[in-house]
N, C-alpha and C positions, 0 to 999 in steps of 0.2 A: 504493499500499499504506500502511496507517495507520501513524502515527508510532510508536505503542506496541509494535507487534509485528513491524515490519519485520525479516525474517531470523530473529526468535524464532518468528514464526508462518509466515514464508515457506516453510519446509520442509513445512508442513502443508496447503498450498493444492492439493494434488494430489487430494484427496477432500473430501467434503462435511463433515458435522458431526463426524466423527471427528476431523478436523483442528483442531477447535476444543476438543478435549480433553474432550468429554462422555463420561461414563461411567455410564450408567444401565443397570441390570441387569434381565433378565426370567427370574429363576429363583425357585424356591419358597422358602418360609420354612425348609425343612428344611436349606438350606445354611448357616443360621445356626449349626449345629453344627460347622462347620469354618471355621477361621480362613483357610485357603487359599481356600475358597469365596467368602468375603466379600471377599477382597482380589484375587481373580482378575479379569483384565480382557481376556480373549481377544476379539479384535476381532469374531469371528463371534457373539458373544454381546451385542454392544452394541445398544441400542435408540436409533436415531438421531432419533426424534421421540417421546421418552418421555412417557406420560401419568402424571400424579401426582394422580389423583382418588380413589384407594383409600387406605385407612388404612395399609396396609402398604408403600405405594410409597416413603415417605420413608426407611424402613429401608434399602432397596436403594440409593437415591440418596446417602444420607448416607455409606454405605460406599464408594460409587463416589468421592466426594470424598476419603475417607480414602485410597483407593488413589492418587489424584492426589497426595496428601501424600507418599506413598512415593517418588514420582518426584523430589521436590525434596529429600529428606531429607539426602543426602550433600552437596549443594550448600550447604544451609542450614548444615550443621555446618562444613564447611571455610571458607566465607566468614566465619563468625564466630570460628573458632578460630585459623586461621592468621595473621590480621593482628593478633592480640593478642600479648602479651609472655610468655606462659607455656609455649609449645612452641618447640623448635628443630629445625631440619632436620638430616638426616644425608647421608652419601654415597648412601644408598639412596632419598632422597626423590623422589617423582614430581615432574617439572618443573612440572606445573600447580600443585601445592601450593607449590613454591619461589617461583613467580611471585606467587602470593597473598601469601606471607610478606614479600616485599620490595617489593610494590606495583608490580610490572612487568607484571601480567597484562594481556593485550590481548584483542582480539576473538576470538582463537583459543582462548582458555582454556576447557577443558571445564567448568569450575565457574562460568562466567559465562553465565548464561541467564535473562533476565527471563521468558521463556515459561513456565517451569515454575511460577512464581508466578501468571502470568496464566491458566494453565490452571486452577488451583484457583479463582481469582477468577470465571472465566467459568462453570465448573461451578456455583459458588454463585449467580451472577446468574440462571442459568437456573432452578435450583431455586426461588429466591425470587420469580421472576416467575410461575411456573406452579403452585406448590404450593397445594392447597386447604387453607386454614387454619381452615376452619369445621368440619371432621369432628370428631365427638364420640363418646366412649364414655361413656355416662351424661351427667354434666355436665363431663367432662374434654376439653379440646381435645388430642387425641391427637398432633397434629403440633407442638405448641409447643416441646417440648424439642429436636427436630431443627431446627425453624425457627430457634431461638435459636443452636444449635450451628453451623448454617451461616452465619449472620451473623458468629459469632465466627471461623470459618475465614477468611472474607473479610477481616475486619479484621486478623487475623494476617498473611495474605499481603501485604496492603497495607503493613503495618508493616515486613515484611522488605524489600519493594521500595524503600521510602524510606530504610531503613537502608543499603541497598547501592548505590542509585543516586541518592539525594539528592532529585531531583525526578522524578516519574513520572506518565504519563497515567493519568487516573482516569475510570472508568466503572462504572455500576451496572446498566446494561441488559445482557441476554444478547446476544452476537454469534452469530447463527445463520446468517448468509449472508456470502458474500464481499464483497458490496456494502457491508455494514455496516463491514467492515474497511477497505475502500478509501475510503469516503466518510464521514469523520468529522472532528470538531474537538474532540477530547477536551481538557479542560484539564489542565495539568501542575501537580501538587500536591507540596508538601513535607510534613513531619510536622505542622506546624500545620494546614494545610488538610485533610489526611487526618483528623485528629482532629476538626475542626469538621464534616466531612462525615458521619462515621460514628458519633461518640459519642452525639449526641442520640437516634438511632434505637436504638442498643444499650441505652441506659439503660431503655428499655421492657421489656427482658428481664433486667434485673438480678435475681439470686437465682434465676432459672429453672435447675433441675438439668440437667446433661448427660444425654443419652440413656443408657440402660442395657439391653443386649441380653444381658448375661451377664458374669459376672466371672472365669470360669475356662474360656474357650473354647480347645479344643486346636488348636494350630497346626502340629502334626507334630513330627518330631524331626529333629535335625541329622544330618549324615553319620556323626558319632561317637556317635549315639544319645542325645543329650541332648533331653529333651522340652521343648517350649515351649508356653505358653498365653498367653492375652490377656485382659486385663480391658477390656471394650469401653468402660467409662466413661472410661478414660484415653486413648482415641483422639480425644477431643473437648477442646476448650479451654473452660473455663468463661467465660461472658460477663463476669463481674466481673473476672476476671483479665486479659483482653485489654483491658477498659475501663481498668483501672488502669494498664496499661502504656502505652496510648495517652495517657492524661493526664500520666503521669510523663514521657514522652519530649517532650511538647509544653509542659512547664513548668507544668501546672496541678495543683500539688501537693496542695491540699486535696481536689480531686476524686479524684485518684489515691488518696490515703489512704482516702477514703470507700469507694471501690470495693474495695480490698484488705480493708478491715475487714468489708465486707458479705460478701465471700466467705468470710472466716475464721469469721464468726459465723452464717452460714446454711448452711454445708456440712459435712456429717459427713466429716471428714478426719483423718488422723493427723498429728501434729505431727512436726517433725524429731526424729529419734532423737538420743540423747545418749550419748557414751562415758562410762562410769563413771570418775570421778576415780581416778587412780593412787594406790594406798595402799603406803606402805613398811612393810615388817614391821620389828619392833623390831630384829632382827638385821641389818637392812640399813642401819644408822646408822653411819656417814655414807652419803650418797647414793651409789648405784652409779656407777661411773666412766662407763659408757655408759647413760644414762638412756633414750635412745631405743630402744636394743636391748632393754633390760629391758621397757619397755612394749610393744614390737612383739611380744614373745612371748606377751602376754596374748590369750586367745581373744576378748576383747571387740573386738579390731580385725580379726578375720578377715572379709574380704569385707564390711565394714561398709557400703561405698558401692557394692557390685556392683549392676549393673542388675537382677539376679535378685530383689533385695529391693525390691518396688514400693511399700512403705508410705509413702514420702515423695514419690512421684511423682504429679503432678497430671495431666500430659499427656505422652504420648510417641508416636512414630511406630513401630510394630512392624514390623520387616522380617522377610522370609521366611527359613525355615530352610535353604532350598537354592534354587538357580536354577531347578529344575523346579517349585517351588512358588510362584514369584512374584518380586518385586522384591528384590534382595539389597543389602547395603550394604558399601562398601569401607572404612568408618571403622575397625573393629576391626583390620583387616589393616595399616593404616598404623601402628598402635601395637604391631605385632608379634603380635597374636593373630588366627589364622586361624580365624574362626567357621565356615567351610565346609570345614575339613580333614577328612580321612577317618578319622583316629583321634585320640584326645586327646593322644597322644604328639607329634602333628604340629601342635598348635594354636600352641604358642609358638615363634615364629620368631626367627632372629637378624638377618634383614634388616629391622630396625626403621627405619621412615621418620621418626617423630616421637618426640622425647624431651622430658622436662621441661627448661625453659630454665634458665640460671644465675639469672635474675631470680626465677623460681619457687623455686628451691632456697635462694636468699639469704633470701627472705621466710620461707619455712616453717621454716627451720632456725635463725633467729636470734631467734624470739619466745619469751617466757617461757612456762613450763609451770608451773601452780600445783598444788601437792599437799600432802598432810598425812601425818604419820607415825602409823601405828597403834602403840599400846602396850598391852600385856596383852591381846592378841587383839582390839583395837579397842574395849575397854571405856573406855579413856582416850585422849585425843588431844592432840597438840601444835598449836601455832598453824600455820596455813597458810602455807607458804613457796613460793618460786619459784626456778627456774633456767632459764637460756636453753637449753632442750633442744629448742625448736621446737614447731611445731604438728603434733600427732600425726595429723591427717587425712591427711597425706602418706604416713604408714606404711600406712594403710588402703587405699590405692589403688595401692600399688607392689608389684611382685614382682621379686625379685632372684635372680640366679644367677651363680656364679663358674665360670670355665672357663679352660683353657690357651689362650693365643693362639698364633698360628702361629709367633711368635718364642719360644715356650716360656714367656712370662710369664703370670701369672694376671691375668685381666681380669674385670671385673664387667659383667653385662648387666642392665638394668632395663627392665621393662615397666610401662606404666600399665594398671592393672587396673579399668577401668570398662566394659568392653564385652562381657562374657561372655554376654549374652543377645541381642546383635544388635539393640538398640533404640536409637532417637535420642530423647533426653530433650528436651522442650521447656520444662516447668515442674515445679518441685518445690515443696512447701509451703515449704521454705526460701527459695525464690525469692520467694514472696509475702511472707514476713516481711521479707527484706532490702530488697525494693523498697518496702515500706511504710516501713521505716526511712529510706530515702532521702527519701521524701516528707515524713516528720515532721521530719527534720533541716532541710530547706529551709522548713518551716513554723515554723522557729525553736524547735524542740523537740529540740535535740541530746541532752539528757539522757534523753528518752524513747527515742530511737533506741539510746542506749547501754544502757538498761535491757533491751531485747530480748536484746542480746548477753550481758549480765552475769547477769541474774536470770531471763529468760524472763518469762512472765505469772504472777505469784504474789503472795501477800499481802505479800511483801517490797517490792513496788512502791508499796504505799500505807501502809506501817507508819510510825508516828511516829518510830522509831529511824532510819529512812532519812532522812539529812540532805542527801544529794547530789542527790536527785530534787526538782525544784521543786514548789510547790503546784499549778502549772498541769499539770506532768506527772502528779502523783498523781491529780488530777481527771480527766486523760484516761483512765487506767487504770479508775477507778471508773466512768466513764460509758460505757466501751465493753466491754472484755473482762471486767471484774470487776464488772459490774452484776448485778441480781437475775436476769436472764435468762440470762447467759452465765457467771457466776462459777464455778459448780460444773464446768462443761465445761473451762474453761481452767486451772483449778487442776491438772487432771489431764493436760491435753493439751500445754501449752507449756513447753519446757525452754529453758535458756540456749542460744543459738546458738554463741557462742564456746567454750562448755564442750565442744562436740563435739570440739575438738582441743586445748583448753588446760587440761583438768583442772578444779580447783575455782575457778570464777569467781564463784560466788554466795556471799552472806554469810549463807546459811541456817543449818541446824542443824549447825554446826561449832564447834570450840572457839574459833576466832577469825575475824575478817573476812579475806576474801581480799585479797591485794595488788592484785587487778585492780580498780581503782577509777576512776571518772570523771575526777576532776581530775588523777590521775597519768597516765592514758593520754592524755588531751588535751595535757597538758604534755610528755609524751615525744614525741608526734607533732609538736607545734609546733616543738620544739627540732630535730627531724629536718628539718622543712620549712624552717626558717630558713636552712639550709645552701645553699638554692637561691634567692637573692634575685630572679632573673629571673622565676621562676614564682610567688613569693609576695612581692611588692614591699612593702618597709617592715616586714615581719614581725620581722626581727632586731632592728631598733631598738625595736619595741614590746615585744619579750620583754625587752631590756635595761632598758627604762624601767618595766617591770611595767604596761604600759598596753594589754595585749591586749583585743580587743573581742569582743562576742558573734558578730560575723561571723568572727572568727578561730576561735573555738570550733566554729562550724558548719562551717568549712573543714576543721578537723582531724578532726571527726567523720566528714566525708565521706571523708577519706582512710582512716580506720580501716574504714569500710564498703567501700571499694574493695579494701582488703586482705582483708577478710573474704570478699568475693564471690570474690576470686582463690583463697582457700583452699577455699571451699565448692563453687564450680562450675567449678573447673579442669578442662580437657579434656572439657567437656560442649558445646562449640560456641557459647558465649555471649560470650566475653571481649571480642572487638572491639566487639560491640554495647554491652556494658557501658561500655567506656572512652569510646565516643562519647557515651553518655548523660552520664557524668560530666563530660566535656569541656563539654557543653552547659549543665549545671548551673552550672559555673564561669563560663562566658561570660555567663549571665544575671545572675551576682553581680558582674560587672565584673572578674573575674579572667582571666588569659590561657589559657583552656581549650584553644585550639588548640595553643599552645606546650607546654602540659602533656601533651596527648595525643602529640605528636610526641616528647617526651622519654621517655614510657613505652615507646615501641616502637622506640627508637633502635638497639637491638641487633639488630633485624631488617634493618638496613642498608637502609632504604627508598631507592629510586631517585628519589624525588621529595619535595619538602617537605611534610610533613604539617601544618605551621603554616598551610597554606592549605587551607581546608576542602574545596574542590572536588577536591583530591587524595586525600581519604578514599574517593572512590566509584570503583566499577568502571566501565568503559566500557559504555555502553548500546548494544547492537547495533541499528543502524538500516538 
C-alpha cells in the first residue's frame, strides 16, 4: 500500500474508483438552481469513468470537488483553531478536540485524516489530466476559469497537508487503479518544495476570475425555517490568493506581495467593513464609566461579523442546512449554537464546548480605543483621545446571557457568534490585506504595513504632511493602489483595518491627529517584548541605549500584525496556521521562532515540547 494513503485510503480499497474519492455528476444543468443538487453525492449518481469533453462537464466536476471540500471542512477548522491560543476547552469539550488542543492527538483522533485532503487532490488531478481545455464559445476558452479554480483547490489542499503534517507525499497524476496506489515512489515534500512544484504553473492563471454560476443560489431552509443561499463565486479560491499564501509560507515575500496586490487590483471585491468611530455626545463628558457597554449598545456592532454578511468573504465552504440535504458541520455546535435545532429557541445551548481563552480576553480588553467628542451636535470637535477600553471587535462576535446557577448565584454565559450561517470561512478580503502586510513588513517596509492598519488606502498615505511614512512607502502606494488605474477604486474601497475595532485610527478629516501613531505603537510593542529576553535577545539593552534597529522595528510590526490577526480572524479556524507562519518568519530572521510559538500556546498545556518543530505536526497515518 502506498506510503501516502496507507489507512487513509485503506478503508476505500473495497471498491474501485469511488474509493479514490471521485465525484463526477451526470445530471442536467437544471440542478444548478438548487444548492443541494450541486452538493449532492449519492453513490448511485457517480460516474466512475467521467468524460469531460463537453462545455458543461466542468461545471459538474468543479462542484464535485466542492463537495469533497465539505468532507474536510470541520477537520480543517478544528486542526487550525484548537492548537492556537484563542480558545479554551470546557467540561463539555469533545475529547478529540481536547487532544488537539494539548497536542496529544494520536492515530485514533477523528480529526486526523490526510485522506480528506488527498481526496480533493486526486479529484483535481483527474480533472486536470482529462479536461479538454480547447473548447471555445466564440473566442473565449470556456473551461479556463474552472481549470484555474481546480488548480487552486489542489494547491490549497497541499498547503493544508504540509501545515498539518510537515512533509507529505506529492503527486500530480490521477490515481485511478489500486496498482497505482501500491506501486509508487512519490517524493515527500515540505512547504518549500510544494511551493516550488506548484507556483510556476499557477502563475499562468494569475488574474483569472473564479467561476460564477450564480450569486444567490437557494440552498433550502434550516429546521427552524432560516433560508440559506450560496454565492457560487465564493465556493472557489482565487489563484492569486493561494499563490500569495504559498509564497508567504515559503518565505518568498516579494512574490507573495505581488500576488496579493494582483488579486486586490484585478478583482471586483468589497473591502473590509469598518465600524464607525464612537462619538461622545456633549452631555457624556466625562467619558462613560463603562465605555465598552456604551459602544456595545450601538447598532453598528450588531452581527457585524456574522457569516450571514458575506461582503468581506472571498472563499468559504457552504455546509448543508440539514442532514437530509447533505454534509453538515459540527463547528457551530461546539461554540454553543445548534445550527440544526428544531426551533430558534433551541439554537443557543448551555453545554458550550469552546470559549474565548484568557489570552484572547487579555489582548482584546487591554488595547486602546480612540474616540473624539461631539460638541454642538457634531459641528465642532475636540482632539481625538483614547482610553484602554479594548478592541471592540470582540463585542461584535459575542452573545451574553445571565442566569441563576444551581447554587442560586447569577452566572454569565457567553457564546461566540460567528457561525449562524453554517459556513466554514477560508479567506476574507481582510485576510488578503493582512497577509500582504506580513509580506511587506518582511520586505523591510514596516511603515507601509502599519499604514494599512492606521489609514487604509487613502490620499493620507502619500500626503506631504504625512511625516511617519517613508518616501519608499509613499512611492509604494503611488505605484500600486493609488496609481492612475487603481486610485479611484481604492479611495472608495479600502478603510483602516485596525479601525474596525479601535475607533479613530486615521489622521483624516478630524480636529486633531489620532494617538494611534507608527512610532508610538512600535515603541509600546518593543517595550512589551523586551520583558521576555529569551525570545527577544538583546532588545532590552538596545532600548535602554536607544540603539534599536530596523530589524527591531520589523519584529515589533510583526507582533502588531499577529495581534491584529488574532482580533480579526479569531474563531475562524486559522490561528494555529497563522502562528506557525509567524514562527517561520522569525526563524528566517534569526530569532527563536520555535520557542516563540511554544510560549504563545503554553496555556494549552501541551504534552510535548513545541520548541521542537516536529512536535507541531499531527501523526500521519501509515
